[in-house]
ZADO-1210 file (C-alpha; in nm, 4 decimals, padded with zeros to 6 digits):
<atoms>
<atom x="06.7143" y="06.0579" z="05.2088" code="MET" pos="1"/>
<atom x="06.9144" y="06.3801" z="05.3661" code="THR" pos="2"/>
<atom x="06.7758" y="06.7194" z="05.2786" code="THR" pos="3"/>
<atom x="06.9881" y="07.0428" z="05.3127" code="ARG" pos="4"/>
<atom x="06.8013" y="07.1678" z="05.5766" code="ARG" pos="5"/>
<atom x="06.8928" y="06.8468" z="05.7580" code="ASN" pos="6"/>
<atom x="07.2365" y="06.8277" z="05.6969" code="PHE" pos="7"/>
<atom x="07.3237" y="07.2082" z="05.7575" code="ILE" pos="8"/>
<atom x="07.1400" y="07.1871" z="06.0883" code="LYS" pos="9"/>
<atom x="07.3414" y="06.8590" z="06.1897" code="THR" pos="10"/>
<atom x="07.6661" y="07.0296" z="06.0462" code="THR" pos="11"/>
<atom x="07.6117" y="07.3113" z="06.2549" code="ALA" pos="12"/>
<atom x="07.5280" y="07.1288" z="06.6270" code="THR" pos="13"/>
<atom x="07.8336" y="06.9278" z="06.5420" code="LEU" pos="14"/>
<atom x="08.0678" y="07.2348" z="06.4799" code="GLY" pos="15"/>
<atom x="07.9760" y="07.3385" z="06.8349" code="LEU" pos="16"/>
<atom x="08.0235" y="07.0625" z="07.0150" code="ILE" pos="17"/>
<atom x="08.3998" y="07.1497" z="07.0511" code="PRO" pos="18"/>
<atom x="08.3459" y="07.4193" z="07.2397" code="LEU" pos="19"/>
<atom x="08.1444" y="07.2733" z="07.4834" code="VAL" pos="20"/>
<atom x="08.4634" y="07.1131" z="07.6823" code="PRO" pos="21"/>
<atom x="08.7156" y="07.4263" z="07.6336" code="VAL" pos="22"/>
<atom x="08.4149" y="07.6537" z="07.7996" code="SER" pos="23"/>
<atom x="08.4108" y="07.3777" z="08.0759" code="MET" pos="24"/>
<atom x="08.8094" y="07.3480" z="08.0891" code="LEU" pos="25"/>
<atom x="08.8640" y="07.6978" z="08.1197" code="SER" pos="26"/>
<atom x="08.7820" y="07.7497" z="08.4570" code="SER" pos="27"/>
<atom x="09.0739" y="07.5274" z="08.6278" code="ALA" pos="28"/>
<atom x="09.0638" y="07.5597" z="08.9926" code="ALA" pos="29"/>
<atom x="09.3673" y="07.8448" z="09.1129" code="GLU" pos="30"/>
<atom x="09.5205" y="07.8459" z="09.4841" code="GLN" pos="31"/>
<atom x="09.3777" y="08.1349" z="09.7103" code="ILE" pos="32"/>
<atom x="09.5972" y="08.3799" z="09.7893" code="THR" pos="33"/>
<atom x="09.6260" y="08.6802" z="10.0746" code="GLY" pos="34"/>
<atom x="09.5700" y="08.9229" z="09.8611" code="ASP" pos="35"/>
<atom x="09.2471" y="08.8135" z="09.7094" code="ASP" pos="36"/>
<atom x="08.9475" y="08.9785" z="09.8401" code="PRO" pos="37"/>
<atom x="08.7667" y="08.7319" z="10.0064" code="ALA" pos="38"/>
<atom x="09.0497" y="08.5915" z="10.1452" code="ALA" pos="39"/>
<atom x="09.1156" y="08.9089" z="10.3842" code="LYS" pos="40"/>
<atom x="08.7255" y="08.9113" z="10.3991" code="ALA" pos="41"/>
<atom x="08.7114" y="08.5649" z="10.5540" code="LEU" pos="42"/>
<atom x="09.0636" y="08.6160" z="10.7602" code="ARG" pos="43"/>
<atom x="09.1874" y="08.3068" z="10.5574" code="TYR" pos="44"/>
<atom x="09.5330" y="08.2282" z="10.6664" code="VAL" pos="45"/>
<atom x="09.7628" y="07.9158" z="10.5289" code="GLU" pos="46"/>
<atom x="09.8636" y="07.7804" z="10.8690" code="ASP" pos="47"/>
<atom x="09.5838" y="07.7733" z="11.0732" code="ALA" pos="48"/>
<atom x="09.8440" y="07.7535" z="11.4418" code="THR" pos="49"/>
<atom x="09.9362" y="08.1068" z="11.3107" code="THR" pos="50"/>
<atom x="09.5012" y="08.2381" z="11.3441" code="ALA" pos="51"/>
<atom x="09.3261" y="08.4028" z="11.6602" code="VAL" pos="52"/>
<atom x="09.0762" y="08.1060" z="11.6948" code="ARG" pos="53"/>
<atom x="08.7597" y="08.0960" z="11.9024" code="ALA" pos="54"/>
<atom x="08.6175" y="07.8023" z="12.0149" code="ASP" pos="55"/>
<atom x="08.2932" y="07.7174" z="11.7458" code="LYS" pos="56"/>
<atom x="07.9637" y="07.5317" z="11.7245" code="MET" pos="57"/>
<atom x="08.0828" y="07.2881" z="12.0332" code="GLY" pos="58"/>
<atom x="08.4623" y="07.2331" z="11.8445" code="VAL" pos="59"/>
<atom x="08.7778" y="07.4109" z="12.0108" code="ALA" pos="60"/>
<atom x="08.9069" y="07.6815" z="11.8398" code="GLY" pos="61"/>
<atom x="09.2557" y="07.4456" z="11.7543" code="ALA" pos="62"/>
<atom x="09.0786" y="07.1642" z="11.6004" code="ASP" pos="63"/>
<atom x="08.9421" y="07.4388" z="11.2980" code="GLN" pos="64"/>
<atom x="09.0933" y="07.3732" z="11.0256" code="LEU" pos="65"/>
<atom x="08.9841" y="07.4127" z="10.6238" code="CYS" pos="66"/>
<atom x="08.9962" y="06.9772" z="10.6289" code="SER" pos="67"/>
<atom x="08.7229" y="06.9800" z="10.8714" code="ASN" pos="68"/>
<atom x="08.5410" y="07.2232" z="10.7093" code="CYS" pos="69"/>
<atom x="08.1826" y="07.1960" z="10.5738" code="GLN" pos="70"/>
<atom x="08.2930" y="07.3799" z="10.2451" code="PHE" pos="71"/>
<atom x="08.6070" y="07.1922" z="10.1938" code="TYR" pos="72"/>
<atom x="08.6880" y="06.9300" z="10.0024" code="THR" pos="73"/>
<atom x="08.9525" y="06.6988" z="09.9533" code="VAL" pos="74"/>
<atom x="09.0929" y="06.7009" z="09.5672" code="SER" pos="75"/>
<atom x="09.2576" y="06.3711" z="09.4879" code="GLY" pos="76"/>
<atom x="09.5390" y="06.5195" z="09.3045" code="SER" pos="77"/>
<atom x="09.6593" y="06.6472" z="09.5471" code="ASN" pos="78"/>
<atom x="09.5729" y="06.6162" z="09.9516" code="PRO" pos="79"/>
<atom x="09.7045" y="06.9087" z="10.0822" code="ALA" pos="80"/>
<atom x="09.4614" y="07.1168" z="09.8548" code="LEU" pos="81"/>
<atom x="09.1423" y="07.1453" z="09.7856" code="GLY" pos="82"/>
<atom x="08.8448" y="07.3306" z="09.6772" code="PRO" pos="83"/>
<atom x="08.6427" y="07.5848" z="09.9391" code="CYS" pos="84"/>
<atom x="08.3007" y="07.6600" z="09.8237" code="MET" pos="85"/>
<atom x="08.3561" y="07.9791" z="10.0484" code="LEU" pos="86"/>
<atom x="08.6037" y="08.0435" z="09.7647" code="PHE" pos="87"/>
<atom x="08.4364" y="07.9791" z="09.4027" code="GLN" pos="88"/>
<atom x="08.5804" y="07.6447" z="09.4860" code="ASN" pos="89"/>
<atom x="08.9664" y="07.8102" z="09.4485" code="LYS" pos="90"/>
<atom x="09.2150" y="07.5750" z="09.6545" code="LEU" pos="91"/>
<atom x="09.2781" y="07.5979" z="09.9519" code="VAL" pos="92"/>
<atom x="09.5262" y="07.4597" z="10.1847" code="VAL" pos="93"/>
<atom x="09.4098" y="07.1971" z="10.4232" code="GLY" pos="94"/>
<atom x="09.5979" y="07.2823" z="10.6881" code="ALA" pos="95"/>
<atom x="09.4126" y="07.6436" z="10.7073" code="GLY" pos="96"/>
<atom x="09.1669" y="07.8148" z="10.8230" code="TRP" pos="97"/>
<atom x="08.8893" y="08.1343" z="10.8059" code="CYS" pos="98"/>
<atom x="08.6265" y="08.3009" z="10.9476" code="PHE" pos="99"/>
<atom x="08.3718" y="08.1246" z="10.8182" code="GLY" pos="100"/>
<atom x="08.4844" y="07.7461" z="10.9220" code="TRP" pos="101"/>
<atom x="08.1442" y="07.5607" z="11.0140" code="VAL" pos="102"/>
<atom x="08.2311" y="07.1805" z="11.0820" code="PRO" pos="103"/>
<atom x="08.1579" y="06.9087" z="10.8901" code="LYS" pos="104"/>
<atom x="07.8255" y="06.6612" z="10.9193" code="ARG" pos="105"/>
</atoms>
């Protein structure tokens, strides 16, 4: 037998379920732009060949790309773009570079 109190609890809980996925999906990844303060601070460029890169952690500057950085993840939908943890998982170009580059382990 269902009491009115249990019915109200269940209904209130079920009413919140549709709100959870909406709030999670609203933070869809967007591509980082050159105007972004974090991009400016880390000297992010979409074309690594235009950046002045010094040798770092045993890797030549010419070999440093976002695609081989520890903070970069390959995106399944577009292999040329991927989320970067340094930019709050905004999308960056795999052929890009920033000052925060660290080699993948």
